[in-house]
N, C-alpha and C positions, 0 to 999 in steps of 0.2 A: 319649506321647499327651497331647493338649492337653485339659484339663478344660473343660467347658462353664461359661460364666459364670453366676452366680446369676440374672441377669436372664432367661436362656434357660429355666431351670427354672420361673421364675415365669410366663413366657409360656405354657409348656406347661400349667401349673396353671390359668391364666386361661382358656385355650381349653377345657380340660376342664370348668371351671365353667360356661362359657357353654353347653356342650352339655347339661350336667345341668339348667341353668336353662331350657332350651328347652321342657321338658315341664311337667308339673303339679307339685304339692307345693310351692307357693311359700313356705310358711312355713318348711319345712325348708331350702329353698334360701337363704332370707334369712340364716339362721344360718351356712351354709357361706360365703357371700360375706363376711359380717362377720368370720368366723374368718380368711379369706384376707387381708382388709385389715389385721387386727390383726397377723398374722404378718409382713406386708410392712412395717408400721410398725417392728416390732422389727428386721427384717433391714436396714432402711435405715441403721441406725447401725453396722452391722457389715461392710458391703461398700462397694467403690468404685463410686459412681454418678456419676462425672465426665461420663459420656456422657448422663445424664438419663433412662436407660431405666426405672429404677424409678419415677421421677416420672410418666412417661407411663403406666406400668402401673397406678399408683395411681389416676390419673384414670379409666382404663378400668374398673377395679373399682368405683369410685364410681358411674360411669354404669350399670354392671350392677346395683349395689345399688338404684339408683333404679328401674330396670325391674322388678326382682323385688318391691320394696316396693309398687309400684303394683298388683301382682297378688295380694299377700298379704292375709290377713284380719286383719293386725295393726291394732289400734285406733289411729286417728290421733293421739289424745292421748298414748298410750304411745310411738308412733313419735317424736312431737315431743320428748318428754322424753329419749328414748334418743339422738336426734341431737344435742341440745344437750349432754348429758353427755359424749358422745364428743368433740365438737368442743372442749369445754373442756379435756380432758386430752390431746388429740392433739398430738404433737410435730411433725406434718407438716400441721397445719391441715385434717385430714380433716373433711368436712361443715361447713366454716367458713361456707359460703354457703347453708346449708340453708334459711333462711327464704325465699330466692328460688328455689333450684333444686328444693325439695321442696314448694313451695306447692300444686302440683296434686295431690300425693299426700296431704299433710297435711289439706287442706281447712280450712274455718273452725274446726272443733273442734280439729284438731291444731295449727293456728297459734295458737289461743287458749291451748292448753296450753303451747306453746313459749314464748309471750309471758309467761305467768304464771311459768314457770320462770326465765326471764331476769330478770324484774322482781324476783324474790326476791333475786338477787345484786345487781342494780342499785341497790336501795334501800340496800344496805350501803355503797355508795361515797359518801364524803363529798364535798360540793360543792367545787369548786376556784375560787379567785380568782386575780387577777393574780400574787400572790406565790407561787403554787403551780405555776408553769410546769413545773418539772422532774418533778412527780408525775404529769403527764398521760401520760407515756411509760411508766409502769409496765405491764409486759406483761399482767398479769391485768386491769387496768383497761381497757386498750385493747381486749382481747377482749370483755369484758362490755359496754362502751359501744358497740362496733361492732355486736354482736348486738342490743342494745336498739334501736339506730337502725334496723337492717335490719328487725326485726320491727315496729317502729312504722310504717315505710313500707309494709309488707305489710298491716297490719291497721288502720291509721288514716289520718291525713292530715297536712297541714303542722303543725297545732297539736300533734299527738302528737310529731312530730319536734322541734319547738321545745322542748318540755318536756324531751326527752332532752339536746339541745344545751345548754340552760341550766344543766345540772349542772356544766359545765366552762366557766368564764369566765376561763381562765388565759392566753388569747392573743387577739390582735386577729383572728386567722383565725376563731376561734369566733364572734366578733361578726359577722364578715362572713357566715359560714354562717347565723347566725340571721336576719340582715337579708334574706338571699336567700330563706329559707323564709317570712318574713313577706311578702315581695314575691309569692312564689308563692301565698300565701294571699289575696292581694289587699288586704292591709293596708299601704299605702305609708307612712302616717303612722308606724306602729310600725317599719317597716323603716328609715326615716330616723332615728328615735330610737335604734335599736340601732347603726346605723352611726356616728352621732355620738358615742354613748357609747364605742364601741370606739376612735375616734380620740382621744378625751380621756383614755382610760385607758392607752394604750400609746404607744410610740414611733411616729413616722409610718409608716403602711403605705399604699403607693401603690395596692395592690389594693382596700383598703377605701375609700380616697379616690375611686377610679375608680367604684366601685359607688355611693357616695354622690352622685357627680356625675350618674350615670344616674338615680338616684332624684330628684334635684333637677329634672331635666328633666321627668320624669314627673309631678311635683307642681307644675309650673308656675313653677319658679324657675331660668331659664336663666342669670341673672347669678351665682347661687350655684354653679352647675355650672361656669361659666367660671373662677371664682375657685379652685375646687378643681383644675381642670385646669392652671391657671397654677402652682399650688404643686407639682403633680407634675412639671411641666416644669422649674421652677426648681431642684428637688432633683436631677433626673436628666435633663439635656438630651440628647435624642436624637430621631430621626425618629418613633418611636412616640408619645412624649409630645407631640411637636410636632403630629402629626396629630390626636391627641385634643384638644389645645388649640385647634387651628383649628376643629374640629367644634363644640366648645362655644362658642367665642368668636363664630363666625359666627351661631350660633343666638341669641346674646345681643346681636348687633349691635356687638361690641367687637373684631372681628378686627384692624382697622387698628392700633388702640392696642396690643393684646397681641402682634401680630406684631412691631412695633417693639421692644417690651420684650424679647421673646424673642431677637431679633437682638442687642440691646445686651447681654443677659445673656451670650451666647456671646462677643461681642467683648471683654467685660471679662476674659475668661480668656486672651486672646491674648498678653498680656505675660508673658515668661518661657519656661521650657523646654517648656510645653504649647502654645506658639503653633501648631506645625504641626498638631496634632490638633484644636485649637479652630477653626482656619481651615478644615480639611477638613470639620468638622461644619457650619460656617456655609455652606460651599459646598453641602453636601447639602441644607440647609434652603432655600437660595435656589433650588436646582434643584427642590425639592419645590414651591416657589411658582410654578414655570414660567418663571423668568427665567434662561435659560441664559447669555446674554451677561453679565449681572451676576455670575453664579457664576464664569464663566471669568475675568473681570477681577479678581475677589476672589482667586482662586487665584494669579494672576500678581502680585498686589500685595505678597506676602510669603511667608514659609515656609509651605508647605502639605504636609501628609502625603501619601504616595502614594495613600492611600485616596480622598482628594478628587480627585486627578487621574484615578484609575481610574473614578470615577463620571462625571466629565466626558467621558472617552474613550468610555465605554459610551453615554452620552447622545447623543454626537455621531455615532455610527456610521452611522445611516441618512441623516440630513439634512446632515451636515457630515463626510463620510468622510476628507477630507484633514486636518482639524483633529484628528479621532480618531486617525488614523495617527501624526501628529506627537507626540501625547501618549504613545501606546503606545511609540513609538521612544525617547522620553526616559526611559521607565521600565524599559527593557531592562537597563541596568546594575544597577539595584537588584534586579531579578528574579534576575539571575545572581550576585548577591553571595554567597549561601550556598555556591556551588561544589559542589552536590550534584546527583545524577542527577535527582531530582524537579524541581529548579529548572531544569535543562537542558531537560527535557520541557516545562515551562511556557513557557520562552523560545522553543522551536521552535514551539509552538502560537501564541504571541503573534506571532512573525514571520510565520507563515502568515496570521494575521488582518490583519497590517499589509499584506501583499501584496494581499489581497482589497480592503482599504480604498483603497489607492493605485490599484488597478485601477478600482474604482468611481468614484474621484475623478478619473480621467483622467490619472494620473501614474504609471503602472505602471513606467516606465523608471527611476524613482527607487529602486526596490526593490533593484537590484543594488548600488548604492552604500551602501544601508543594511546589507546583508549583509556587504559588504566591510569596513565600519567595525566592525561587531560582531566579525568574525573578526580584525581587527587588534588590537582591545582585549582579546580573550579567547582569543587563539591558544594560550596555554599550557594551556587546559582541553581536553586531548586528547579526552576522551570527548564533550564538547560538539561539538568539531569533527567527530568521526565521526558524530554525530547529525545535524549540518547536512548532511554529505555524503549520508547516507541519505535525507534529506528533499529532496535535489536543490537545496540552497542553497549 
């Protein structure tokens, strides 16, 4: 006989609990549900829960606890203290989100009691500065701080949250979060100050710099925003930072100048082994500017990584299908280089796309010679040949 899994027994117990809790006597029912949760926490360390059944059951029991607590006569303040105490010692984060999920049951009195209980622990945490970065990941500190922030959001406003965040100034991300809260509170001057302090206290942080650029725009300093966007691009040239640079530079009336600097910045990396990738990036930036002919000429003028050619091929598909087809044809050998089944599938799909492009461009008869050439070069790849046969190629 096959024994039932522990999860099945817990499911039966949960169903029984739900039936018992459907009637009256909510106070007694609350104790039953809490006992079930406690036993499940203990059992979780003794059984295989690779399928996640116990985790799901734990969530269901917590939902049942909330329902019963809402009907019980338990004092809100006592419930708040009980929930925090449980969450603090739970190995499975039971009731971790109580300030949010139980706000309707706790009410103002219960939330106030919850906050006082958390604050007692929070006051014991020493403030952290830049040199204390490793201490911020202490498990107990993370729990207490997260609870303090959650209850501050439930019972206060941005200023309350800022006071919590200020206890940990050990990373640039904390400065970013404080600046965001100041912004939410409508204090842009203080938001700028916190962002600038974060940038001066830590290694460059593009997220913090981007936020400061937004704040510069909002405070009427578009040139300052453009300078920050340029620094982000210069450190990490890509289409995302280029798009942000364009947005900020156009607002400041500096796009022509900064666009030229950006292109020159990428061109400066074309000498050496990174030439192909650098040229592909510049192709992408020029395409982003809307100059497809210049991007095509740039790709043809030297070594260009396949990613640049693929972007051109995709860009040309609708308006220049024959150019697009020619590029895809030239990329077939590199697609097939891995000699793996997945590569063969990609190649067949690409050949199908080439057929469509040639047809749309009025040169469908060329497709037969394309397939013949591919078969000639890769005839030893028997699986690929069979896949071409299956696709009618």
